[in-house]
N, C-alpha and C positions, 0 to 999 in steps of 0.2 A: 714496599713488600716486606713481609715479616716471615722469618723462618723459625720454626719450632723444632728443636732437637730433642728427641725422646730417647732416653737410655733405659735399658732394662737388663737385668742380670739373671742368669740361670746358674744356680749353684749345685744342682743335683748332678749325679753321675750320668752325664749324657754319653751316648755311644756315637762314635763317628759313623755316619751313614753315607757320607759323601765320597768316601774312598780316596785312594792315593791319586796323585797327579804329578806330572812332570812338566816343568816350564823352564824357559831359558832365563838365565840371569843377565845382567847388563854386559857381561863379557862374552856372551854367546855359549856358555856352558849349560848343558841340560842338568837340571836339579830336580830329582824326585823328592817329594815330600817324605817318603819313607826313609830317606837318608838320615833323618833326624830322630828316628826311633831310638829309644834309650836315653833321650834327653827331654827335659821339659821344653816344649815348643810353644812360642807365642807367634801366632799366625795372624797378621794384620792386613786386611783388605782396605785400600785407601787410594786417594788420588792427589795430585799436586794442587789442584784448584779448590780442594775442600778445606775451609777454614778450621774445623775441628781437627782434621788430619794434620794440618800444619802446626797446630798448637800442641798436639800430643807427641809429635815426633822427637822434639828435644828430650822429653822424658824417656821415650823408648831408647834413644841413644845412650842416655845416662844409665838407665837400668841395665841395658845390655852390657855396658862397660863393667858394671859392678858384678854381674852374674855369669858372664861368658865362660869363666874358668870353672864354673860349678855345674856343668852339664845343662846349661840353659841356652837355647837358641832362639833368636828372633828372625822372622822372615816377613818381608813386606811383599804384597802382591798388588800390582796396579795394571790397569788395562790401557795405559797411555803409551805413546811412542817412546822409543829408546832415547832419543836426543833430549826430550823433555825430562825424562826420568834421570838421565845422567847429570843434567844440569842441576836438577833439584837435589839429588844425592850429594853433589859437590857443595852446593850452597848451604845445606843443612848438616853437613858432615856425618851423613848416615854411614855407619860402620858395620851394618849387618846386611845380608843378601837381600836384594830387591829382585823379584821375579816379574817377568812380563806376561800378563794374562792375555795371550793371543788365542786361547782355547776356550774362552768363555767359562772359566772356572767359577767366576763370580755368579754367573747364571746357574751353573750346575749346583753350586752350593747354596743357592737361594738367597744370595746377598741382595737385599733390597734397599739398604741404606749404608752409607759409609761415614766414618770408619766402622768396620765390624772386626772385632778381634776374638779369636779362639785361643784357648790354652789347652794343650794336650799334656797328659801325664807321660811318664817314661814308657808306658805300654802302648802309646799311640791313641789313647782314648780321649775324646773331648771331655774336659771336666769343667769348662767355663766358657761362656759366650757373652760378649758385651757389644751392643749396638750403640754407637756414640763414642765420644771421646773418653779416653782413660787417662788417669794421672799416674805419675811415677809411684806414688804411695799405693794405689790400687794394684799395680803390677807387682810391686815388691811383696805385698801381703799374699797374693795368690801364689807367687813363686815360692815364698818361704813355707807356705802350707804344703807344697809338693816336695820340697827338698828334704 
């Protein structure tokens, strides 16, 4: 069996049409997406069983460490069960919030492939979308352009 991963980039000023949402984090806290307005937000839809997701997460952790103090926030969203996610977060030393998609946000946002990553500017507008794996260098370039 052969899998083909297709990545595409949208660099134009996209407007968020999907709206705000609130999901639970791994500690049971309700986290509204709007809590991160006024920050550059990297929103990553992913799963633990996805090879490209597993490959990009160490870069996400590294870039988050570098930019966390500069009004940049990473959020991961997965529709898997909490025990699977907690174990994965521990194994991969994920240091940014992971939200549990028990409200079909992936479906509402039209996510048809994972990983899918959105970048929001400090005004809450989507400025970038990537379907497929992202590298740390790609993330840094996008973040630097927004800071």
